[in-house]
GUMAR-127410 format. One record per residue (C-alpha): residue in three letters; x, y, z; chain. Coordinates in Angstrom, 2 decimals, always signed. Layout:
<nodes>
ALA:X:Y:Z:A
...
</nodes>
This chain:
<nodes>
MET:-20.19:+8.02:+17.98:A
GLU:-22.30:+8.01:+14.88:A
VAL:-20.20:+5.66:+13.12:A
ALA:-21.21:+2.72:+15.13:A
TYR:-24.81:+3.86:+15.09:A
GLY:-24.90:+3.96:+11.39:A
MET:-22.69:+1.03:+10.71:A
GLU:-25.16:-1.37:+13.29:A
PHE:-28.25:+0.18:+11.84:A
ALA:-26.81:-0.81:+8.10:A
GLY:-25.82:-3.97:+9.35:A
MET:-22.68:-3.33:+7.83:A
SER:-18.78:-3.77:+9.19:A
ILE:-16.97:-0.80:+10.37:A
ALA:-15.00:-0.88:+7.26:A
ASP:-17.59:-1.22:+4.62:A
TYR:-19.46:+1.28:+6.16:A
LEU:-16.59:+3.92:+6.53:A
THR:-15.64:+2.91:+2.77:A
MET:-19.11:+3.82:+1.51:A
LEU:-19.21:+6.97:+3.78:A
LYS:-15.40:+8.02:+2.12:A
GLU:-16.58:+6.91:-1.56:A
ASN:-19.60:+9.21:-1.01:A
GLY:-17.37:+12.47:-0.02:A
LEU:-16.40:+11.65:+4.15:A
GLY:-12.87:+13.25:+4.35:A
THR:-12.81:+13.70:+7.99:A
LEU:-14.42:+12.54:+11.46:A
PRO:-13.99:+14.29:+14.56:A
GLY:-12.95:+12.39:+17.54:A
THR:-14.97:+13.71:+20.27:A
ALA:-16.64:+10.62:+20.93:A
ALA:-13.01:+9.38:+22.59:A
GLU:-14.19:+11.72:+25.54:A
ILE:-11.67:+9.68:+28.10:A
LEU:-10.83:+6.28:+26.50:A
ASP:-10.98:+4.10:+30.15:A
ASP:-13.96:+2.69:+30.62:A
SER:-14.43:+2.98:+34.08:A
VAL:-14.86:+6.25:+33.76:A
ARG:-17.31:+5.84:+30.49:A
ALA:-19.14:+4.14:+32.95:A
VAL:-19.59:+6.95:+34.96:A
ILE:-19.72:+9.81:+32.60:A
SER:-21.23:+8.64:+28.85:A
ARG:-22.39:+4.74:+29.83:A
TYR:-24.59:+4.51:+26.86:A
ARG:-22.21:+5.81:+24.36:A
LEU:-19.74:+2.99:+22.54:A
ASN:-16.97:+1.74:+24.52:A
ALA:-13.20:+2.59:+24.07:A
ALA:-12.32:-0.60:+22.03:A
LEU:-15.05:-0.06:+19.73:A
TRP:-13.98:+3.77:+19.33:A
GLU:-10.46:+2.70:+18.88:A
GLU:-11.03:-0.27:+16.23:A
ILE:-13.52:+2.93:+14.76:A
ILE:-10.57:+5.39:+14.58:A
ARG:-8.02:+2.91:+13.19:A
THR:-10.00:+1.52:+10.25:A
ALA:-10.91:+5.15:+9.42:A
HIS:-7.59:+5.77:+9.10:A
ARG:-6.61:+2.62:+6.97:A
CYS:-9.51:+3.90:+4.83:A
GLY:-7.91:+7.20:+4.35:A
ILE:-10.05:+9.18:+6.80:A
ARG:-8.65:+11.15:+9.19:A
SER:-9.71:+12.40:+12.42:A
THR:-9.10:+14.54:+15.24:A
SER:-8.13:+13.44:+18.59:A
THR:-9.62:+14.61:+21.44:A
LEU:-9.82:+13.92:+25.53:A
MET:-12.79:+15.49:+27.80:A
TYR:-10.65:+16.68:+31.21:A
GLY:-12.04:+17.81:+33.93:A
HIS:-14.56:+15.77:+35.36:A
VAL:-14.28:+12.13:+37.62:A
GLU:-10.88:+11.33:+35.35:A
THR:-6.98:+11.62:+36.97:A
SER:-3.86:+12.66:+35.62:A
LEU:-3.41:+8.97:+34.82:A
HIS:-6.12:+8.59:+32.56:A
TRP:-4.54:+11.76:+30.36:A
VAL:-1.58:+10.02:+30.37:A
GLU:-3.22:+6.33:+29.11:A
GLN:-4.98:+8.52:+26.75:A
LEU:-2.37:+10.62:+25.27:A
LEU:+0.10:+7.37:+25.04:A
LEU:-2.38:+5.57:+23.07:A
PHE:-2.98:+8.64:+20.43:A
ARG:+0.39:+8.43:+20.00:A
ARG:+0.64:+4.83:+19.27:A
ILE:-2.43:+5.19:+16.84:A
GLN:-0.52:+8.26:+15.48:A
ASN:+2.54:+6.36:+14.61:A
GLN:+0.80:+3.31:+12.93:A
THR:-1.88:+5.23:+11.39:A
GLY:-0.71:+8.92:+10.89:A
GLY:-4.33:+9.49:+10.39:A
PHE:-4.51:+12.47:+13.10:A
THR:-4.52:+15.94:+12.50:A
GLU:-4.54:+17.47:+15.84:A
PHE:-5.06:+16.92:+19.34:A
VAL:-8.24:+19.29:+21.45:A
PRO:-7.89:+18.88:+24.57:A
LEU:-11.83:+19.73:+25.53:A
GLY:-12.52:+20.67:+29.01:A
PHE:-15.83:+19.40:+30.59:A
VAL:-18.55:+21.69:+30.31:A
HIS:-20.17:+20.99:+33.78:A
HIS:-22.90:+23.84:+33.57:A
ASN:-26.30:+22.37:+34.61:A
THR:-25.15:+18.46:+34.55:A
LEU:-26.83:+16.07:+36.41:A
LEU:-22.98:+14.27:+37.43:A
VAL:-22.54:+18.01:+38.83:A
HIS:-25.37:+18.29:+40.44:A
GLN:-25.29:+14.96:+41.72:A
GLY:-21.46:+15.15:+43.30:A
ILE:-20.41:+12.80:+41.40:A
ALA:-18.45:+14.73:+39.30:A
ARG:-16.24:+17.70:+39.74:A
PRO:-17.41:+21.44:+37.86:A
GLY:-15.08:+21.40:+35.39:A
PRO:-11.38:+22.18:+35.07:A
SER:-9.84:+24.45:+36.56:A
LEU:-6.97:+26.70:+34.94:A
ASP:-4.45:+24.76:+36.09:A
GLU:-5.81:+21.55:+34.33:A
HIS:-6.47:+23.62:+31.62:A
LEU:-2.71:+24.50:+31.02:A
LYS:-1.64:+20.95:+32.29:A
ILE:-3.06:+18.80:+30.17:A
HIS:-1.74:+21.28:+27.09:A
ALA:+1.70:+20.73:+28.50:A
LEU:+1.54:+17.22:+28.79:A
ALA:+0.18:+16.77:+25.43:A
ARG:+2.72:+18.81:+23.95:A
VAL:+5.71:+16.70:+25.32:A
ILE:+3.78:+13.27:+25.20:A
LEU:+2.88:+13.64:+21.75:A
ALA:+5.86:+15.67:+20.19:A
GLY:+6.88:+14.03:+16.95:A
SER:+3.49:+12.56:+16.61:A
ILE:+0.79:+14.94:+16.62:A
ASN:+2.23:+18.55:+16.62:A
ASN:-0.84:+20.29:+16.31:A
ILE:-2.19:+21.01:+20.24:A
GLN:-5.00:+23.20:+20.06:A
VAL:-6.88:+25.11:+22.74:A
SER:-10.72:+24.85:+22.37:A
TRP:-12.27:+28.10:+22.82:A
VAL:-15.56:+26.11:+22.63:A
LYS:-14.75:+24.28:+25.79:A
THR:-12.78:+26.86:+27.82:A
GLY:-15.01:+29.88:+26.81:A
CYS:-14.11:+33.31:+25.32:A
GLY:-13.06:+34.82:+28.65:A
SER:-11.14:+31.47:+29.73:A
ALA:-9.60:+31.53:+26.54:A
SER:-8.56:+34.91:+25.88:A
MET:-6.43:+33.88:+29.26:A
THR:-5.95:+30.31:+28.51:A
GLY:-5.11:+30.93:+24.91:A
PRO:-1.92:+32.78:+25.19:A
VAL:-0.42:+30.96:+28.08:A
ALA:-1.13:+27.97:+26.80:A
VAL:+0.68:+29.15:+23.28:A
ILE:+3.96:+29.91:+25.20:A
SER:+3.34:+26.43:+27.03:A
GLY:+3.79:+24.92:+23.50:A
THR:-0.01:+24.74:+21.92:A
GLY:-0.68:+25.88:+18.58:A
PRO:-3.59:+28.81:+17.92:A
VAL:-6.80:+29.09:+19.68:A
GLY:-8.84:+26.56:+17.70:A
PHE:-12.14:+27.68:+16.15:A
GLY:-13.42:+24.21:+14.29:A
LEU:-12.82:+20.64:+13.62:A
ALA:-11.67:+20.44:+10.15:A
PRO:-8.32:+20.77:+9.17:A
ARG:-6.45:+23.54:+7.71:A
</nodes>
């Protein structure tokens, strides 16, 4: 996450760095570095990125500073459905405490040309069933906390989104998402 790099480079605390960014016009953060907030999974899919505790600390601090963010979960690689549930419950706790998430956007793993798949470490992206299950699960777990659940056409692909989108909407998601900024 760019915030972790920036605060380290500037030699500032998370709160001071985010306050400085807010004072200079930052209003929202993408939550895409979340991927899967389990360090054993992160060690496989993104070992050089920030750990789960630091991601959570940055997001909570951003929300306290009045900077809202998206929440995301990348699925279809080495994670299990238990990881989905744990992460959605974490998002619900954070949202209930801070109110800072604008939406939840499940992001299917784009596996094309990745070393993880070529080495047989990760599966080749999510199935249609997984696309639908994560959206339905999110709708149930996040109900009353994060009500804007989106389908990302960028991650499901235009063809997939045209198929997944309408079925996912019937399953309880919001519209197919085209950007990260809140409306």
